[in-house]
GUMI-194713 format. One record per residue (C-alpha): residue number from 1; x, y, z. Coordinates in steps of 0.001 Angstrom, whole numbers. Example, Ala and Ser with C-alpha at 12.3 -4.5 7.8 and 13.67 -1.06 7.14 Angstrom:
<nodes>
<balo 1 u 12300 v -4500 w 7800>
<balo 2 u 13670 v -1060 w 7140>
</nodes>
This chain:
<nodes>
<balo 1 u -7841 v -26089 w 6776>
<balo 2 u -10978 v -25335 w 4787>
<balo 3 u -11541 v -27006 w 1459>
<balo 4 u -11581 v -24847 w -1649>
<balo 5 u -14985 v -24292 w -3304>
<balo 6 u -16251 v -27058 w -5513>
<balo 7 u -15330 v -26219 w -9101>
<balo 8 u -18028 v -25876 w -11783>
<balo 9 u -16422 v -28730 w -13725>
<balo 10 u -17181 v -31161 w -10962>
<balo 11 u -20243 v -32930 w -12215>
<balo 12 u -23317 v -33723 w -10202>
<balo 13 u -22690 v -37409 w -10972>
<balo 14 u -19261 v -37257 w -9311>
<balo 15 u -20752 v -35584 w -6246>
<balo 16 u -23421 v -38246 w -5872>
<balo 17 u -20817 v -40966 w -6429>
<balo 18 u -18860 v -39532 w -3529>
<balo 19 u -22058 v -39374 w -1474>
<balo 20 u -22659 v -43073 w -2180>
<balo 21 u -19166 v -43905 w -926>
<balo 22 u -19809 v -41896 w 2244>
<balo 23 u -23107 v -43710 w 2828>
<balo 24 u -21474 v -47104 w 2336>
<balo 25 u -18605 v -46213 w 4655>
<balo 26 u -20757 v -45031 w 7553>
<balo 27 u -23407 v -47743 w 7287>
<balo 28 u -21163 v -50401 w 8812>
<balo 29 u -20448 v -48544 w 12053>
<balo 30 u -22292 v -49616 w 15192>
<balo 31 u -20417 v -47375 w 17593>
<balo 32 u -21345 v -43661 w 17728>
<balo 33 u -17789 v -42427 w 18296>
<balo 34 u -16484 v -44462 w 15350>
<balo 35 u -19356 v -43187 w 13211>
<balo 36 u -18552 v -39545 w 14027>
<balo 37 u -14878 v -40037 w 13217>
<balo 38 u -15790 v -41629 w 9887>
<balo 39 u -17985 v -38625 w 9092>
<balo 40 u -15137 v -36234 w 9898>
<balo 41 u -12921 v -38003 w 7381>
<balo 42 u -15499 v -38604 w 4627>
<balo 43 u -17799 v -35577 w 4520>
<balo 44 u -15221 v -33035 w 3282>
<balo 45 u -15162 v -35019 w 43>
<balo 46 u -18739 v -34013 w -761>
<balo 47 u -19331 v -30739 w 1086>
<balo 48 u -17398 v -27671 w 2207>
<balo 49 u -17155 v -28210 w 5934>
<balo 50 u -14802 v -27535 w 8816>
<balo 51 u -16961 v -28824 w 11634>
<balo 52 u -19749 v -31382 w 11656>
<balo 53 u -22240 v -31314 w 14513>
<balo 54 u -24702 v -34009 w 15366>
<balo 55 u -27254 v -32941 w 17941>
<balo 56 u -29214 v -35922 w 19202>
<balo 57 u -32420 v -35504 w 21158>
<balo 58 u -32404 v -37048 w 24647>
<balo 59 u -36064 v -38038 w 25270>
<balo 60 u -35475 v -38610 w 28991>
<balo 61 u -34063 v -35141 w 29760>
<balo 62 u -35732 v -33492 w 26730>
<balo 63 u -32496 v -31800 w 25692>
<balo 64 u -30193 v -31805 w 22677>
<balo 65 u -26890 v -33601 w 23197>
<balo 66 u -24226 v -32156 w 20886>
<balo 67 u -21395 v -34205 w 19379>
<balo 68 u -18904 v -32196 w 17323>
<balo 69 u -16055 v -33468 w 15167>
<balo 70 u -13470 v -31366 w 13360>
<balo 71 u -13014 v -32141 w 9698>
<balo 72 u -9863 v -32030 w 7552>
<balo 73 u -7663 v -32940 w 10533>
<balo 74 u -7310 v -36123 w 12575>
<balo 75 u -10712 v -36684 w 14120>
<balo 76 u -11097 v -34903 w 17446>
<balo 77 u -14366 v -35874 w 19033>
<balo 78 u -15879 v -33375 w 21430>
<balo 79 u -18995 v -35124 w 22631>
<balo 80 u -21736 v -35029 w 25150>
<balo 81 u -22460 v -31278 w 25462>
<balo 82 u -26021 v -30730 w 26675>
<balo 83 u -28070 v -27881 w 25214>
<balo 84 u -31603 v -26721 w 25775>
<balo 85 u -33895 v -27243 w 22792>
<balo 86 u -34785 v -23534 w 22735>
<balo 87 u -31179 v -22340 w 22937>
<balo 88 u -29732 v -24041 w 19857>
<balo 89 u -30543 v -23971 w 16134>
<balo 90 u -30387 v -27772 w 16134>
<balo 91 u -33287 v -27796 w 18594>
<balo 92 u -35393 v -25679 w 16246>
<balo 93 u -34602 v -27926 w 13276>
<balo 94 u -35434 v -31044 w 15322>
<balo 95 u -38731 v -29481 w 16429>
<balo 96 u -39871 v -28075 w 13068>
<balo 97 u -38266 v -30727 w 10837>
<balo 98 u -37283 v -27929 w 8474>
<balo 99 u -33702 v -27193 w 7294>
<balo 100 u -32024 v -23975 w 8462>
<balo 101 u -29472 v -21797 w 6643>
<balo 102 u -27298 v -19225 w 8463>
<balo 103 u -25250 v -17330 w 5815>
<balo 104 u -23456 v -15140 w 8391>
<balo 105 u -23220 v -16164 w 12059>
<balo 106 u -22280 v -12596 w 13032>
<balo 107 u -25716 v -11352 w 11964>
<balo 108 u -27759 v -14183 w 13533>
<balo 109 u -29412 v -13040 w 16810>
<balo 110 u -31716 v -15914 w 17796>
<balo 111 u -29081 v -18015 w 19532>
<balo 112 u -26473 v -15584 w 20857>
<balo 113 u -24551 v -18105 w 22967>
<balo 114 u -24156 v -20608 w 20129>
<balo 115 u -23287 v -17948 w 17571>
<balo 116 u -20724 v -16375 w 19927>
<balo 117 u -18996 v -19765 w 20332>
<balo 118 u -18929 v -20213 w 16561>
<balo 119 u -17329 v -16792 w 16061>
<balo 120 u -14700 v -17632 w 18680>
<balo 121 u -13852 v -20666 w 16532>
<balo 122 u -13642 v -18344 w 13494>
<balo 123 u -16734 v -19921 w 11939>
<balo 124 u -18567 v -17662 w 9497>
<balo 125 u -21556 v -19649 w 8213>
<balo 126 u -23521 v -22819 w 8939>
<balo 127 u -26584 v -24801 w 8061>
<balo 128 u -28672 v -27497 w 9757>
<balo 129 u -30821 v -30321 w 8385>
<balo 130 u -33142 v -32734 w 10251>
<balo 131 u -31712 v -36100 w 11257>
<balo 132 u -34809 v -38258 w 10878>
<balo 133 u -35738 v -41814 w 9984>
<balo 134 u -39066 v -43462 w 9294>
<balo 135 u -39241 v -44531 w 12925>
<balo 136 u -38329 v -41352 w 14829>
<balo 137 u -36857 v -37866 w 14886>
<balo 138 u -33295 v -38293 w 16117>
<balo 139 u -32039 v -34714 w 16080>
<balo 140 u -30270 v -32440 w 13606>
<balo 141 u -27047 v -32406 w 11647>
<balo 142 u -25073 v -29175 w 11381>
<balo 143 u -22375 v -28136 w 8899>
<balo 144 u -20059 v -25266 w 9811>
<balo 145 u -17609 v -23451 w 7522>
<balo 146 u -14888 v -20855 w 8084>
<balo 147 u -16168 v -19116 w 4942>
<balo 148 u -18986 v -16619 w 4863>
<balo 149 u -22072 v -17703 w 2867>
<balo 150 u -20509 v -21127 w 2216>
<balo 151 u -23862 v -22890 w 1693>
<balo 152 u -26667 v -22274 w -802>
<balo 153 u -30221 v -23560 w -984>
<balo 154 u -29003 v -26187 w -3481>
<balo 155 u -26307 v -27246 w -966>
<balo 156 u -28984 v -27461 w 1705>
<balo 157 u -31013 v -29873 w -438>
<balo 158 u -27909 v -31968 w -1103>
<balo 159 u -26910 v -31974 w 2595>
<balo 160 u -30332 v -33321 w 3488>
<balo 161 u -29509 v -36281 w 1237>
<balo 162 u -26219 v -36619 w 3130>
<balo 163 u -28109 v -36618 w 6429>
<balo 164 u -30552 v -39365 w 5444>
<balo 165 u -28056 v -42290 w 5457>
<balo 166 u -26349 v -40718 w 8477>
<balo 167 u -29692 v -40823 w 10313>
<balo 168 u -30069 v -44532 w 9541>
<balo 169 u -26504 v -45192 w 10709>
<balo 170 u -27090 v -43210 w 13926>
<balo 171 u -30353 v -45048 w 14579>
<balo 172 u -28591 v -48389 w 14115>
<balo 173 u -25730 v -47300 w 16375>
<balo 174 u -28170 v -46179 w 19058>
<balo 175 u -30092 v -49443 w 18752>
<balo 176 u -26917 v -51509 w 19109>
<balo 177 u -25862 v -49302 w 22002>
<balo 178 u -29206 v -49879 w 23700>
<balo 179 u -29038 v -53625 w 23041>
<balo 180 u -25501 v -53757 w 24439>
<balo 181 u -26568 v -51837 w 27543>
<balo 182 u -29565 v -54128 w 28067>
<balo 183 u -27385 v -57197 w 27522>
<balo 184 u -24847 v -55916 w 30047>
<balo 185 u -27639 v -55066 w 32472>
<balo 186 u -29179 v -58512 w 32140>
<balo 187 u -25782 v -60168 w 32506>
<balo 188 u -25041 v -58140 w 35632>
<balo 189 u -28487 v -58892 w 37055>
<balo 190 u -28010 v -62602 w 36339>
<balo 191 u -24591 v -62599 w 37988>
<balo 192 u -25996 v -60650 w 40927>
<balo 193 u -28903 v -63032 w 41395>
<balo 194 u -26640 v -66065 w 41065>
<balo 195 u -24218 v -64537 w 43564>
<balo 196 u -27059 v -63708 w 45951>
<balo 197 u -28389 v -67244 w 45634>
<balo 198 u -24972 v -68774 w 46269>
<balo 199 u -24234 v -66449 w 49191>
<balo 200 u -27691 v -66928 w 50704>
<balo 201 u -27388 v -70693 w 50601>
<balo 202 u -23637 v -70945 w 51163>
<balo 203 u -22933 v -72170 w 47630>
<balo 204 u -20653 v -69344 w 46415>
<balo 205 u -18004 v -71792 w 45124>
<balo 206 u -20452 v -74125 w 43382>
<balo 207 u -21180 v -73216 w 39761>
<balo 208 u -24130 v -74645 w 37858>
<balo 209 u -27898 v -74706 w 37559>
<balo 210 u -28638 v -78244 w 36338>
<balo 211 u -31352 v -80372 w 37916>
<balo 212 u -28766 v -82955 w 38999>
<balo 213 u -26767 v -80320 w 40884>
<balo 214 u -29881 v -78711 w 42353>
<balo 215 u -30865 v -82069 w 43821>
<balo 216 u -27479 v -82345 w 45553>
<balo 217 u -27681 v -78801 w 46903>
<balo 218 u -31167 v -79501 w 48230>
<balo 219 u -29752 v -82461 w 50151>
<balo 220 u -26966 v -80216 w 51459>
<balo 221 u -29493 v -77692 w 52776>
<balo 222 u -31389 v -80460 w 54551>
<balo 223 u -28422 v -82111 w 56300>
<balo 224 u -26190 v -79088 w 56958>
<balo 225 u -27991 v -77753 w 60097>
<balo 226 u -27720 v -81154 w 61763>
<balo 227 u -24551 v -82651 w 63232>
<balo 228 u -24995 v -85918 w 61351>
<balo 229 u -22099 v -87605 w 59571>
<balo 230 u -22227 v -87147 w 55801>
<balo 231 u -20693 v -89463 w 53205>
<balo 232 u -20065 v -87682 w 49887>
<balo 233 u -19677 v -90103 w 46993>
<balo 234 u -18653 v -89372 w 43441>
<balo 235 u -15996 v -89758 w 40801>
<balo 236 u -12637 v -88034 w 41052>
<balo 237 u -12789 v -84345 w 40134>
<balo 238 u -16515 v -83811 w 40696>
<balo 239 u -16059 v -81243 w 43485>
<balo 240 u -16724 v -83290 w 46612>
<balo 241 u -14667 v -80914 w 48759>
<balo 242 u -16810 v -77958 w 47653>
<balo 243 u -19908 v -79815 w 48799>
<balo 244 u -18234 v -80538 w 52145>
<balo 245 u -17342 v -76853 w 52588>
<balo 246 u -20923 v -75847 w 51743>
<balo 247 u -22244 v -78213 w 54427>
<balo 248 u -19833 v -76673 w 56952>
<balo 249 u -20789 v -73085 w 56019>
<balo 250 u -24494 v -73835 w 56436>
<balo 251 u -24010 v -75616 w 59741>
<balo 252 u -23959 v -74271 w 63279>
<balo 253 u -20201 v -74875 w 63256>
<balo 254 u -19516 v -72396 w 60455>
<balo 255 u -17662 v -70023 w 62775>
<balo 256 u -15275 v -72791 w 63863>
<balo 257 u -12491 v -74612 w 62026>
<balo 258 u -12927 v -76660 w 58848>
<balo 259 u -10056 v -79190 w 58828>
<balo 260 u -9406 v -81403 w 55808>
<balo 261 u -7188 v -84418 w 55207>
<balo 262 u -6672 v -86454 w 52056>
<balo 263 u -6223 v -89969 w 53406>
<balo 264 u -4720 v -91197 w 50121>
<balo 265 u -1980 v -88559 w 50178>
<balo 266 u -527 v -89590 w 53559>
<balo 267 u 1744 v -92649 w 53840>
<balo 268 u 85 v -95466 w 55796>
<balo 269 u 2597 v -95281 w 58632>
<balo 270 u 1966 v -91579 w 59207>
<balo 271 u -1803 v -91494 w 58790>
<balo 272 u -2600 v -92348 w 62418>
<balo 273 u -309 v -89554 w 63606>
<balo 274 u -1964 v -87096 w 61210>
<balo 275 u -5420 v -88024 w 62441>
<balo 276 u -4834 v -88336 w 66169>
<balo 277 u -1438 v -86726 w 66848>
<balo 278 u 1512 v -88144 w 68793>
<balo 279 u 3632 v -87495 w 71842>
<balo 280 u 7338 v -86731 w 71772>
<balo 281 u 9319 v -89970 w 71406>
<balo 282 u 6270 v -92007 w 70350>
<balo 283 u 8297 v -93321 w 67389>
<balo 284 u 11570 v -92658 w 65626>
<balo 285 u 11548 v -89088 w 64388>
<balo 286 u 8871 v -87879 w 66807>
<balo 287 u 11032 v -85113 w 68281>
<balo 288 u 8112 v -83050 w 69548>
<balo 289 u 4443 v -83341 w 70406>
<balo 290 u 2032 v -83143 w 67460>
<balo 291 u -1634 v -82201 w 67556>
<balo 292 u -3762 v -84339 w 65221>
<balo 293 u -6465 v -83231 w 62808>
<balo 294 u -9320 v -84382 w 65042>
<balo 295 u -8005 v -82280 w 67890>
<balo 296 u -7639 v -79265 w 65586>
<balo 297 u -11231 v -79695 w 64434>
<balo 298 u -12696 v -79660 w 67955>
<balo 299 u -16124 v -77948 w 67893>
<balo 300 u -15721 v -77654 w 64119>
<balo 301 u -15811 v -79971 w 61084>
<balo 302 u -13275 v -82495 w 59829>
<balo 303 u -13347 v -83545 w 56181>
<balo 304 u -11691 v -86870 w 55356>
<balo 305 u -11243 v -87177 w 51605>
<balo 306 u -10613 v -90607 w 50063>
<balo 307 u -11761 v -92254 w 53303>
<balo 308 u -11762 v -95630 w 51544>
<balo 309 u -7945 v -95575 w 51591>
<balo 310 u -7733 v -95776 w 55406>
<balo 311 u -6121 v -99138 w 56302>
<balo 312 u -8185 v -101711 w 58195>
<balo 313 u -6078 v -101541 w 61355>
<balo 314 u -6778 v -97802 w 61671>
<balo 315 u -10489 v -98021 w 60910>
<balo 316 u -11358 v -99285 w 64399>
<balo 317 u -9804 v -96188 w 65972>
<balo 318 u -11724 v -93936 w 63579>
<balo 319 u -14938 v -95763 w 64472>
<balo 320 u -14294 v -95125 w 68156>
<balo 321 u -13905 v -91383 w 67560>
<balo 322 u -17202 v -91297 w 65657>
<balo 323 u -19077 v -93241 w 68294>
<balo 324 u -17522 v -91930 w 71506>
<balo 325 u -15847 v -88655 w 70380>
<balo 326 u -12597 v -89606 w 72134>
<balo 327 u -9134 v -90957 w 71304>
<balo 328 u -5537 v -91113 w 72526>
<balo 329 u -2507 v -89668 w 70824>
<balo 330 u 186 v -92079 w 69732>
<balo 331 u 2470 v -92752 w 72682>
<balo 332 u -22 v -91422 w 75236>
<balo 333 u -2520 v -93002 w 77609>
<balo 334 u -4424 v -89781 w 78145>
<balo 335 u -7882 v -89781 w 76586>
<balo 336 u -8772 v -86641 w 74627>
<balo 337 u -12436 v -85789 w 74149>
<balo 338 u -13549 v -83785 w 71139>
<balo 339 u -16782 v -82483 w 69634>
<balo 340 u -16303 v -82959 w 65912>
<balo 341 u -18598 v -83348 w 62944>
<balo 342 u -17247 v -85731 w 60290>
<balo 343 u -17775 v -85345 w 56578>
<balo 344 u -16193 v -88129 w 54533>
<balo 345 u -15726 v -88454 w 50793>
<balo 346 u -14760 v -91309 w 48515>
<balo 347 u -14694 v -92291 w 44859>
<balo 348 u -14813 v -95995 w 45762>
<balo 349 u -17807 v -98244 w 46392>
<balo 350 u -17508 v -98656 w 50178>
<balo 351 u -20505 v -100991 w 50313>
<balo 352 u -18842 v -103451 w 47946>
<balo 353 u -15561 v -103143 w 49841>
<balo 354 u -17385 v -103856 w 53089>
<balo 355 u -19045 v -106925 w 51585>
<balo 356 u -15610 v -108119 w 50400>
<balo 357 u -14218 v -107658 w 53952>
<balo 358 u -11842 v -104949 w 52690>
<balo 359 u -13552 v -102187 w 54669>
<balo 360 u -15122 v -102485 w 58105>
<balo 361 u -18870 v -102838 w 57674>
<balo 362 u -19582 v -101184 w 61036>
<balo 363 u -17509 v -98166 w 60000>
<balo 364 u -19255 v -98068 w 56621>
<balo 365 u -22686 v -97958 w 58264>
<balo 366 u -21460 v -95273 w 60684>
<balo 367 u -20203 v -93145 w 57790>
<balo 368 u -23250 v -93771 w 55617>
<balo 369 u -25706 v -91920 w 57881>
<balo 370 u -26549 v -89382 w 55166>
<balo 371 u -25086 v -90234 w 51743>
<balo 372 u -24785 v -87519 w 49094>
<balo 373 u -23794 v -88508 w 45560>
<balo 374 u -22182 v -85784 w 43448>
<balo 375 u -23059 v -86301 w 39750>
<balo 376 u -20258 v -86566 w 37179>
<balo 377 u -19930 v -83697 w 34718>
<balo 378 u -21318 v -85789 w 31860>
<balo 379 u -24626 v -85949 w 33766>
<balo 380 u -24878 v -82158 w 34053>
<balo 381 u -23966 v -81058 w 30523>
<balo 382 u -26112 v -77913 w 30776>
<balo 383 u -23655 v -76613 w 33401>
<balo 384 u -20619 v -76924 w 31118>
<balo 385 u -21014 v -73541 w 29288>
<balo 386 u -21389 v -71765 w 32653>
<balo 387 u -18311 v -73531 w 34034>
<balo 388 u -16306 v -72729 w 30898>
<balo 389 u -17140 v -69014 w 31133>
<balo 390 u -16448 v -68977 w 34879>
<balo 391 u -13029 v -70621 w 34580>
<balo 392 u -12186 v -68461 w 31543>
<balo 393 u -12850 v -65220 w 33423>
<balo 394 u -11177 v -66541 w 36577>
<balo 395 u -7904 v -67339 w 34833>
<balo 396 u -8099 v -64363 w 32457>
<balo 397 u -8220 v -62000 w 35455>
<balo 398 u -5410 v -63883 w 37170>
<balo 399 u -3248 v -63732 w 34029>
<balo 400 u -4335 v -60172 w 33169>
<balo 401 u -5747 v -61143 w 29770>
<balo 402 u -8707 v -59537 w 28012>
<balo 403 u -10706 v -62607 w 26977>
<balo 404 u -14285 v -61541 w 26323>
<balo 405 u -16014 v -64422 w 24539>
<balo 406 u -16000 v -68171 w 24079>
<balo 407 u -16927 v -69212 w 20497>
<balo 408 u -20271 v -70993 w 20245>
<balo 409 u -18784 v -73943 w 18357>
<balo 410 u -16209 v -74394 w 21130>
<balo 411 u -18931 v -74453 w 23784>
<balo 412 u -20856 v -76987 w 21713>
<balo 413 u -17878 v -79365 w 21480>
<balo 414 u -17014 v -78957 w 25166>
<balo 415 u -20642 v -79619 w 26144>
<balo 416 u -20730 v -82906 w 24216>
<balo 417 u -17406 v -84239 w 25536>
<balo 418 u -17848 v -86906 w 28304>
<balo 419 u -15123 v -85437 w 30614>
<balo 420 u -13754 v -88597 w 32274>
<balo 421 u -11740 v -86318 w 34603>
<balo 422 u -14862 v -84255 w 35392>
<balo 423 u -14600 v -80617 w 36532>
<balo 424 u -10892 v -80900 w 37366>
<balo 425 u -10143 v -81931 w 33770>
<balo 426 u -12303 v -79099 w 32397>
<balo 427 u -10644 v -76517 w 34662>
<balo 428 u -7138 v -77645 w 33660>
<balo 429 u -8051 v -77448 w 29963>
<balo 430 u -9460 v -73924 w 30330>
<balo 431 u -6427 v -72741 w 32306>
<balo 432 u -4139 v -74087 w 29586>
<balo 433 u -6323 v -72476 w 26886>
<balo 434 u -6240 v -69072 w 28617>
<balo 435 u -2435 v -69260 w 28715>
<balo 436 u -2308 v -69936 w 24954>
<balo 437 u -5030 v -67443 w 23916>
<balo 438 u -3727 v -64264 w 22245>
<balo 439 u -6889 v -62388 w 21247>
<balo 440 u -10246 v -61682 w 22880>
<balo 441 u -11802 v -65048 w 21909>
<balo 442 u -10857 v -68110 w 23971>
<balo 443 u -8767 v -70474 w 21874>
<balo 444 u -9236 v -74106 w 22893>
<balo 445 u -7250 v -76920 w 21303>
<balo 446 u -10204 v -79197 w 20636>
<balo 447 u -7867 v -81890 w 19285>
<balo 448 u -6961 v -82647 w 22908>
<balo 449 u -10491 v -83899 w 23514>
<balo 450 u -10046 v -87400 w 22210>
<balo 451 u -12866 v -89918 w 22657>
<balo 452 u -12453 v -92181 w 25679>
<balo 453 u -11133 v -95532 w 24478>
<balo 454 u -13178 v -98146 w 26283>
<balo 455 u -10979 v -100966 w 24983>
<balo 456 u -7919 v -99449 w 26620>
<balo 457 u -9816 v -98889 w 29866>
<balo 458 u -10950 v -102524 w 29786>
<balo 459 u -7389 v -103704 w 29208>
<balo 460 u -6180 v -101617 w 32159>
<balo 461 u -8786 v -103185 w 34431>
<balo 462 u -7707 v -106649 w 33269>
<balo 463 u -4044 v -105952 w 34071>
<balo 464 u -5066 v -104684 w 37507>
<balo 465 u -7039 v -107851 w 38123>
<balo 466 u -4094 v -110024 w 37049>
<balo 467 u -1767 v -108175 w 39446>
<balo 468 u -4249 v -108492 w 42278>
<balo 469 u -4717 v -112200 w 41634>
<balo 470 u -977 v -112828 w 41672>
<balo 471 u -483 v -110920 w 44939>
<balo 472 u -3391 v -112732 w 46647>
<balo 473 u -2097 v -116136 w 45460>
<balo 474 u 1424 v -115376 w 46738>
<balo 475 u 78 v -114163 w 50078>
<balo 476 u -1899 v -117369 w 50507>
<balo 477 u 1192 v -119431 w 49743>
<balo 478 u 3121 v -117404 w 52354>
<balo 479 u 228 v -117834 w 54807>
<balo 480 u -296 v -114052 w 54664>
<balo 481 u 3169 v -113313 w 55985>
<balo 482 u 4336 v -110144 w 54217>
<balo 483 u 7900 v -109550 w 55497>
<balo 484 u 10799 v -111815 w 56360>
<balo 485 u 12856 v -114188 w 54189>
<balo 486 u 9839 v -116424 w 53455>
<balo 487 u 7313 v -113637 w 53205>
<balo 488 u 5257 v -112710 w 50146>
<balo 489 u 7319 v -109557 w 49460>
<balo 490 u 10485 v -111600 w 48857>
<balo 491 u 8634 v -114088 w 46655>
<balo 492 u 7253 v -111235 w 44523>
<balo 493 u 10604 v -109417 w 44392>
<balo 494 u 9182 v -106364 w 46124>
<balo 495 u 10026 v -104339 w 49195>
<balo 496 u 7713 v -104941 w 52128>
<balo 497 u 6462 v -101332 w 52074>
<balo 498 u 5872 v -101511 w 48309>
<balo 499 u 3785 v -104648 w 48684>
<balo 500 u 1789 v -103076 w 51507>
<balo 501 u 1136 v -100035 w 49333>
<balo 502 u -60 v -102234 w 46445>
<balo 503 u -2294 v -104221 w 48784>
<balo 504 u -3872 v -101007 w 50005>
<balo 505 u -4347 v -99699 w 46471>
<balo 506 u -5902 v -102966 w 45249>
<balo 507 u -8010 v -103404 w 48375>
<balo 508 u -6281 v -106612 w 49488>
<balo 509 u -6503 v -107634 w 53116>
<balo 510 u -6251 v -110875 w 54997>
<balo 511 u -9690 v -112472 w 55237>
<balo 512 u -11192 v -112783 w 58709>
<balo 513 u -11238 v -116455 w 59609>
</nodes>
């Protein structure tokens, strides 16, 4: 519905006060659609208007793009109509920078198409003022009324004052829109280039751009095309398996199988069967033939994680496979030949274990053909923000959550934390944070990031040493006999298998005499 004419008793001061409120209200909007809706709600307070039209000049196409909002009713944005500059009154106003008054649209003949559309909407009069700032000519602002001769020359002067703050608001909205588009474009280009780089070099799962990581990836590129054995060293949770997969993808075996085995996750008694397979009846429970991991990896790559946990008695068989590429299944005398590349990984110091006679030195040297050390997360702090954003988006998509940003202060705290659990700890924290986040900003419980207590860690090492010393002393007293009534297990009050497990964990083995 149209607003009744402004009464003579309404003072000029009141009108300008209302104009000030309109200017303040629209100045905060950075989105064009929100700005237009605000205008539709606010402008009827200061002018008689049923429709507000903002025609913005498109410098690329050299056209006027019309956005129309209906006033006095819930805002109904009709945007994006393209009009030729010569075929619309807004185009003339933009070109001449002079206001235009149309007292009766039925008598206006210069723009028949526009005037016909206005009459179909029951519009009777309109006026247009330039939408211009100090920096550029943006377009024109039109005011349409269902009343004939609704606007006077005095109204036209006042409406120009209405248009001035609107022009500033539109310019700001366009600038923010352009900045947002450029930011999105740059972000997409960065993601594209990173993706291309990872795909080109086979590093699509490896996130980061730090010098420490680049050095590792350079080593990967050098060794991958060869068939040499690679020993990947690094703390738990640093991503050693990802490095192994990258080596496989860049190798000539990339089309064949990549077989992995965590040597620490398999009970000692079953590890040989997992590696080399067994025949039916080879041991209790072997009800059928089993193909081992080495056989599965023929002409491909086998990745042995936590290789330092392989017991001494099995290490000689592993050494034979590496040297001669052949083995026998458990319970079989048939020799099986394979063509396998081995990639091993460990978080233990194999050299020290070899010197202490707890790991075969000949196997160590055979594994250590090309060592690659994966840096801990604390040594690649510049990668932490990238990892945080990657894991946030990964889990947000999986959980169907709209998480758009990570607060800067959160990134700062996460970047300074030492991450004793490395990338695995970071990923678990982000997954938990995504679950708990309700809004669009990632909510991380920073109280969980407690400083690492070195005193506690030292105490734990001391207890481990005490336990190891006691077990070694008892074994010596039992002349290294583990089972039986006089064995070390009975003396320690442990089961034989439990003692064997502890010996393996603590790196205890009978010294070679």
